[in-house]
C-alpha positions as CSV (number, residue, x, y, z in Angstrom):
1,X,63.7,99.0,118.8
2,X,60.1,100.0,117.7
3,X,59.6,100.7,114.0
4,X,59.0,104.4,114.8
5,X,62.4,104.5,116.6
6,X,64.1,102.9,113.7
7,X,62.6,105.4,111.3
8,X,63.6,108.3,113.5
9,X,67.2,107.0,113.7
10,X,67.2,106.4,110.0
11,X,66.1,110.0,109.4
12,X,68.9,111.4,111.7
13,X,71.6,109.2,110.2
14,X,70.4,109.8,106.6
15,X,70.3,113.6,107.0
16,X,73.7,113.7,108.6
17,X,75.2,111.4,105.9
18,X,73.5,113.3,103.1
19,X,75.1,116.6,104.3
20,X,78.5,115.1,104.8
21,X,78.4,113.3,101.5
22,X,77.3,116.3,99.5
23,X,79.4,116.6,96.4
24,X,80.8,113.1,96.5
25,X,81.0,111.4,93.1
26,X,79.0,108.3,92.5
27,X,80.2,105.1,90.8
28,X,83.5,104.6,92.6
29,X,86.1,102.6,90.7
30,X,86.6,99.0,91.9
31,X,90.2,99.8,92.7
32,X,89.2,102.6,95.1
33,X,86.7,100.3,96.8
34,X,89.5,97.7,97.3
35,X,91.8,100.4,98.7
36,X,89.0,101.5,101.2
37,X,88.5,97.9,102.2
38,X,92.2,97.4,102.7
39,X,92.5,100.6,104.8
40,X,89.5,99.3,106.9
41,X,91.3,96.0,107.5
42,X,94.6,97.7,108.3
43,X,92.9,100.0,110.9
44,X,91.2,97.1,112.6
45,X,94.4,95.0,112.5
46,X,96.5,97.8,114.0
47,X,94.0,98.4,116.8
48,X,94.2,96.7,120.2
49,X,91.0,94.9,121.4
50,X,89.8,97.9,123.4
51,X,90.6,100.3,120.5
52,X,88.6,97.9,118.2
53,X,85.6,98.1,120.5
54,X,85.8,101.9,120.4
55,X,85.9,101.8,116.6
56,X,82.9,99.4,116.5
57,X,80.9,101.6,118.9
58,X,81.6,104.7,116.8
59,X,80.6,102.8,113.6
60,X,77.3,101.6,115.2
61,X,76.5,105.2,116.3
62,X,77.0,106.4,112.7
63,X,75.5,103.4,110.8
64,X,71.9,102.4,111.6
65,X,72.4,99.1,109.7
66,X,74.9,97.8,112.3
67,X,74.0,96.2,115.6
68,X,75.9,94.2,118.2
69,X,75.0,90.7,119.2
70,X,75.3,89.6,122.8
71,X,78.4,87.5,123.7
72,X,78.3,83.9,122.5
73,X,77.7,82.3,125.8
74,X,74.7,84.6,126.5
75,X,73.2,84.3,123.0
76,X,70.1,82.4,124.2
77,X,66.9,82.9,122.2
78,X,64.9,81.5,125.1
79,X,65.9,84.4,127.3
80,X,63.7,87.4,126.5
81,X,65.9,89.8,128.4
82,X,69.0,89.1,126.2
83,X,68.4,91.9,123.7
84,X,67.8,94.5,126.5
85,X,71.1,93.2,128.2
86,X,73.0,93.6,125.0
87,X,71.6,97.1,124.5
88,X,72.6,98.0,128.0
89,X,76.1,96.8,127.4
90,X,76.3,98.7,124.2
91,X,75.2,101.9,126.1
92,X,77.8,101.3,128.8
93,X,80.6,100.8,126.2
94,X,79.5,104.0,124.5
95,X,79.8,105.9,127.8
96,X,83.2,104.3,128.5
97,X,84.5,105.3,125.1
98,X,83.6,108.9,125.8
99,X,85.6,109.0,129.0
100,X,88.5,106.7,128.3
101,X,91.9,108.4,127.6
102,X,92.7,108.1,123.9
103,X,95.6,106.0,122.7
104,X,98.5,107.8,121.0
105,X,97.4,106.8,117.5
106,X,93.9,108.0,118.2
107,X,95.2,111.3,119.7
108,X,97.3,111.9,116.6
109,X,94.6,110.9,114.1
110,X,92.2,113.3,115.7
111,X,94.6,116.2,115.1
112,X,95.1,115.2,111.5
113,X,91.4,115.0,110.9
114,X,91.0,118.5,112.3
115,X,93.8,119.9,110.1
116,X,93.4,121.7,106.8
117,X,95.8,119.3,105.0
118,X,95.2,118.4,101.4
119,X,93.3,115.1,101.1
120,X,96.4,113.1,99.8
121,X,98.7,114.5,102.5
122,X,96.1,113.8,105.2
123,X,95.7,110.1,104.1
124,X,99.4,109.7,103.9
125,X,99.8,111.2,107.4
126,X,97.1,108.9,108.8
127,X,99.0,105.9,107.4
128,X,102.3,107.1,108.8
129,X,100.7,107.5,112.3
130,X,99.7,103.8,112.1
131,X,103.4,102.9,111.8
132,X,104.4,104.5,115.2
133,X,105.2,102.4,118.2
134,X,104.1,103.2,121.8
135,X,106.9,105.8,122.2
136,X,105.9,107.7,119.1
137,X,108.9,106.4,117.0
138,X,108.6,104.8,113.6
139,X,108.7,101.0,113.5
140,X,110.1,101.1,110.0
141,X,111.8,103.7,107.9
142,X,109.4,106.3,106.5
143,X,111.2,106.0,103.2
144,X,110.5,102.3,103.1
145,X,106.8,103.0,103.9
146,X,106.7,105.5,101.0
147,X,108.2,103.0,98.6
148,X,105.6,100.4,99.6
149,X,102.8,102.9,99.0
150,X,104.2,104.3,95.8
151,X,104.4,107.8,97.2
152,X,106.4,110.6,95.7
153,X,109.3,112.2,97.6
154,X,107.2,115.4,97.9
155,X,104.2,113.6,99.3
156,X,106.3,111.8,101.9
157,X,108.0,115.0,102.9
158,X,104.7,116.8,103.5
159,X,103.1,114.0,105.3
160,X,106.1,113.4,107.5
161,X,106.3,117.1,108.4
162,X,102.6,117.0,109.2
163,X,103.1,114.1,111.7
164,X,106.2,115.7,113.3
165,X,104.2,118.9,113.8
166,X,101.6,117.0,116.0
167,X,101.3,117.0,119.7
168,X,103.2,115.7,121.7
169,X,106.4,117.1,120.5
170,X,109.0,114.5,119.4
171,X,106.6,112.0,117.7
172,X,107.4,110.9,114.2
173,X,111.1,110.4,114.8
174,X,113.1,107.3,113.8
175,X,115.3,107.3,116.9
176,X,115.9,109.1,120.2
177,X,118.3,111.7,118.7
178,X,115.8,112.8,116.1
179,X,113.0,113.0,118.7
180,X,115.1,115.3,120.9
181,X,115.9,117.5,117.9
182,X,112.2,117.8,117.0
183,X,111.4,118.8,120.6
184,X,114.1,121.6,120.5
185,X,112.7,122.9,117.2
186,X,109.2,123.0,118.7
187,X,110.6,125.2,121.5
188,X,112.2,127.5,119.0
189,X,115.7,126.4,119.9
190,X,116.8,125.7,116.3
191,X,120.1,127.7,116.6
192,X,121.2,126.8,120.1
193,X,124.2,124.9,121.3
194,X,122.0,122.1,122.5
195,X,120.8,121.6,118.9
196,X,124.4,121.6,117.6
197,X,125.4,118.9,120.0
198,X,122.5,116.7,118.8
199,X,123.3,117.4,115.2
200,X,127.0,117.1,115.1
201,X,128.3,115.7,118.4
202,X,125.9,112.9,119.4
203,X,128.4,110.2,120.0
204,X,130.6,112.5,122.1
205,X,127.5,113.7,124.0
206,X,126.4,110.2,124.9
207,X,129.9,109.4,126.0
208,X,130.0,112.5,128.2
209,X,133.1,113.9,126.4
210,X,132.4,117.5,127.1
211,X,136.0,118.6,126.8
212,X,136.3,117.2,123.3
213,X,133.0,118.9,122.3
214,X,134.2,122.2,123.8
215,X,137.4,122.1,121.7
216,X,135.5,121.2,118.5
217,X,132.9,123.9,118.9
218,X,135.0,126.7,120.5
219,X,132.6,126.8,123.4
220,X,133.5,126.6,127.1
221,X,133.1,123.2,128.8
222,X,130.6,124.6,131.3
223,X,128.5,125.9,128.3
224,X,128.6,122.4,126.8
225,X,127.6,120.8,130.2
226,X,124.7,123.3,130.4
227,X,123.5,122.4,126.9
228,X,123.7,118.7,127.9
229,X,121.5,119.4,130.9
230,X,119.0,121.2,128.7
231,X,118.8,118.0,126.5
232,X,118.4,115.9,129.6
233,X,115.2,117.8,130.4
234,X,113.6,116.8,127.1
235,X,111.3,113.8,126.9
236,X,112.9,110.6,125.6
237,X,109.4,108.9,125.4
238,X,106.9,111.2,123.8
239,X,104.2,108.6,123.8
240,X,104.5,107.8,127.6
241,X,101.4,109.8,128.5
242,X,99.3,107.7,126.3
243,X,100.9,104.3,127.1
244,X,98.6,101.6,128.4
245,X,101.4,99.4,129.7
246,X,100.8,100.6,133.2
247,X,97.4,99.0,133.3
248,X,97.3,96.5,136.2
249,X,95.7,93.8,133.9
250,X,96.5,92.9,130.3
251,X,93.8,91.0,128.6
252,X,95.7,88.5,126.2
253,X,94.5,88.1,122.6
254,X,96.1,84.7,122.2
255,X,96.2,81.7,124.5
256,X,98.8,78.9,124.2
257,X,97.8,75.8,126.0
258,X,100.3,73.0,126.5
259,X,99.0,69.4,126.4
260,X,102.0,67.1,126.9
261,X,104.3,68.1,124.1
262,X,101.5,69.5,122.0
263,X,100.8,73.3,121.9
264,X,97.3,74.6,121.1
265,X,96.9,78.2,119.9
266,X,93.5,79.9,120.3
267,X,92.1,83.4,120.3
268,X,90.5,84.6,123.5
269,X,88.1,86.9,121.8
270,X,88.2,89.2,124.8
271,X,86.4,92.5,124.1
272,X,86.0,91.7,120.4
273,X,82.6,93.1,119.3
274,X,80.2,90.7,117.6
275,X,78.6,92.8,114.9
276,X,75.7,92.0,112.6
277,X,73.5,93.6,110.0
278,X,70.1,94.7,111.3
279,X,67.2,92.5,110.1
280,X,64.8,95.4,110.8
281,X,66.6,97.8,108.6
282,X,66.9,95.2,105.9
283,X,63.1,94.9,106.0
284,X,62.8,98.6,106.0
285,X,65.0,98.9,102.8
286,X,62.6,96.5,101.1
287,X,59.7,98.7,102.1
288,X,61.4,101.8,100.7
289,X,61.5,100.5,97.1
290,X,59.7,103.6,95.9
291,X,62.3,105.9,97.5
292,X,65.6,105.6,95.6
293,X,67.5,108.1,97.8
294,X,66.6,106.2,101.0
295,X,67.4,102.8,99.3
296,X,70.8,104.1,98.2
297,X,71.6,105.4,101.6
298,X,70.7,102.1,103.3
299,X,72.6,100.2,100.6
300,X,75.7,102.2,101.5
301,X,75.1,101.5,105.2
302,X,74.8,97.8,104.6
303,X,77.9,97.8,102.3
304,X,80.0,99.7,105.0
305,X,78.7,97.4,107.7
306,X,79.6,94.3,105.7
307,X,83.1,95.7,105.2
308,X,83.6,96.3,108.9
309,X,82.4,92.9,109.8
310,X,84.6,91.3,107.2
311,X,87.6,93.4,108.4
312,X,87.2,92.2,112.0
313,X,87.0,88.6,110.9
314,X,90.1,89.0,108.7
315,X,91.9,90.7,111.7
316,X,91.2,87.7,113.9
317,X,92.2,85.2,111.3
318,X,95.4,87.1,110.6
319,X,96.4,87.4,114.3
320,X,95.7,83.7,114.8
321,X,97.7,82.7,111.7
322,X,100.7,84.8,112.8
323,X,100.5,83.6,116.4
324,X,100.4,79.9,115.2
325,X,103.5,80.5,113.0
326,X,105.3,82.2,115.9
327,X,104.5,79.3,118.3
328,X,105.6,76.8,115.7
329,X,109.0,78.5,115.2
330,X,109.4,79.3,119.0
331,X,108.3,75.8,120.1
332,X,111.4,75.4,122.4
333,X,110.5,78.6,124.2
334,X,106.9,77.5,125.0
335,X,108.2,74.0,126.1
336,X,111.3,75.1,128.0
337,X,111.1,78.8,128.8
338,X,112.9,82.1,128.0
339,X,116.4,80.6,127.7
340,X,115.2,78.7,124.6
341,X,114.0,81.8,122.7
342,X,115.3,81.4,119.2
343,X,116.3,84.1,116.7
344,X,113.3,85.0,114.6
345,X,112.7,87.8,112.0
346,X,109.3,89.2,110.8
347,X,110.4,88.4,107.2
348,X,110.4,84.7,108.1
349,X,106.9,84.8,109.4
350,X,105.8,86.9,106.4
351,X,107.2,84.4,104.0
352,X,105.6,81.5,105.7
353,X,102.1,83.1,106.0
354,X,102.2,84.9,102.6
355,X,101.6,88.3,104.3
356,X,103.6,91.5,104.0
357,X,106.1,92.4,106.7
358,X,104.2,95.6,107.5
359,X,101.0,93.4,108.0
360,X,103.0,91.2,110.4
361,X,104.2,94.3,112.3
362,X,100.6,95.5,112.7
363,X,99.4,92.1,113.8
364,X,101.9,91.8,116.6
365,X,102.0,95.4,117.8
366,X,99.9,95.7,121.0
367,X,98.7,92.1,120.9
368,X,99.4,89.8,123.8
369,X,99.9,86.1,124.2
370,X,99.4,84.1,127.4
371,X,101.3,80.9,128.0
372,X,102.9,78.9,130.8
373,X,105.6,81.4,131.3
374,X,103.4,84.5,131.5
375,X,101.9,87.2,129.2
376,X,104.1,88.5,126.4
377,X,103.5,91.0,123.5
378,X,103.7,89.1,120.2
379,X,106.5,91.4,119.2
380,X,108.6,89.9,122.0
381,X,109.2,86.7,120.0
382,X,111.1,88.4,117.2
383,X,114.8,88.5,118.1
384,X,118.0,89.1,116.2
385,X,120.5,86.3,115.6
386,X,123.6,87.1,117.6
387,X,125.2,83.8,116.9
388,X,125.4,80.6,119.0
389,X,122.7,80.2,121.6
390,X,122.9,83.8,123.0
391,X,119.5,85.3,123.5
392,X,119.1,89.1,122.8
393,X,116.5,89.0,125.6
394,X,119.1,87.8,128.1
395,X,121.6,90.4,127.0
396,X,119.0,93.2,127.4
397,X,118.2,91.9,130.8
398,X,121.9,91.9,131.8
399,X,122.3,95.5,130.5
400,X,119.3,96.6,132.5
401,X,120.8,94.9,135.7
402,X,124.1,96.6,135.2
403,X,122.6,100.0,134.7
404,X,120.2,99.5,137.7
405,X,123.3,98.9,139.9
406,X,125.4,101.7,138.6
407,X,126.6,104.7,140.6
408,X,124.2,107.6,139.4
409,X,127.1,110.0,139.8
410,X,129.2,107.9,137.4
411,X,126.7,106.2,135.1
412,X,128.0,103.4,132.8
413,X,128.8,104.4,129.2
414,X,128.1,102.1,126.3
415,X,131.8,101.5,126.0
416,X,132.0,100.5,129.7
417,X,129.0,98.2,129.3
418,X,130.8,96.6,126.4
419,X,133.8,95.9,128.6
420,X,131.7,94.5,131.5
421,X,129.8,92.2,129.2
422,X,133.0,91.0,127.5
423,X,134.4,90.1,130.9
424,X,131.3,87.9,131.4
425,X,132.0,86.2,128.0
426,X,129.3,88.2,126.1
427,X,130.8,89.7,123.0
428,X,128.6,92.4,121.6
429,X,129.2,95.5,119.6
430,X,128.9,98.9,121.2
431,X,126.3,100.0,118.6
432,X,124.2,97.0,119.5
433,X,124.4,97.9,123.2
434,X,123.2,101.4,122.3
435,X,120.3,99.9,120.3
436,X,119.3,97.6,123.2
437,X,119.5,100.5,125.6
438,X,117.2,102.6,123.4
439,X,114.8,99.6,123.2
440,X,114.8,99.4,127.0
441,X,114.0,103.2,127.1
442,X,117.2,103.9,129.0
443,X,118.9,107.3,128.3
444,X,122.6,107.5,127.4
445,X,125.1,107.8,130.3
446,X,125.6,111.5,130.0
447,X,121.8,112.1,130.4
448,X,121.6,109.7,133.4
449,X,124.1,111.5,135.5
450,X,122.7,113.0,138.7
């Protein structure tokens, strides 16, 4: 870019940042800087590769000190067209980011940023949003998150309420029942029979015991059936409209290559932006020695640029370390296939890598691994120990098969599924069946009836 163009962009960015930073206090404490850096790392770790590219594109648009390098294989100094090609790619990615449908976290974060929430509540709400899965449900208890962050009960309550007030209705719940209740509240149906069924008769509802509910509530059985039909029209998967699982192609983040009995784990680097600090702007900062305001502005730009570059590098290192530990502990799976998937908890990987469990959760969520047996989300390799060699994955697959073959007029209840599995030699508690059914995004029997 010509020097006049650099100066023009510097003026635009400086004026914009000067207005947005008006009133900000100087001399931030080191602890606050560390917190900002950690939040930057967590944002990049949580993001998928495509979301990371969007974040990088937005950062480059706002920070004149950041620039993107061409892909490694095309980084040829002897090719005079390489910079123009990189600039064209950057322009294309910017256009793509303007038209691409936002992810669920991005959609929720945008609403929070537009809100009039107090600063502390806004920051807490933004962190809570990062803990939601693709359906909009919490991956871990909000109370546990609050304890980890040192939040007060009041702050958690306000932040959680802010998240649950966002669109789409039903996000910010810990399970299906709570999500359905949030949706009814949004529709102003707080004092309806449908809400009472969810609040006080959930187990009877999922078991289709309408007569028992009618006796307990004093309502007629047709009224209870009508309330159940109302619940059935609610959305069990609030985040479905933002899900990217329907994409025809999933670009894996991690590649596991088998060489005999050895397993090699590498990062693919697909769509990961290669950012650098601009040499032109570094030179310009040296030339602006007599203009303290401009030098301070550029210094902030370089500091923020370095933090983003460092956060992306840490993200990649963390994903690789977690993937390597998963592959080591699931070695039998990668050598022999799905039947050899071993029980594994995030706490085990956290202890082995020296990372927090919440960091492991962010590292595996939405990140994919390709191996001999196909492409799997890293979260796939964490399974509960049911005893013996029984694989939870196999049990879930069998539950899916049984429900797929059921009579839609007489859907299988969890109790009936328990009996059918027991007849096949699979002993599993009814509550575990219900949990697996929820994980498979399958509604209770009473809500599957047609």
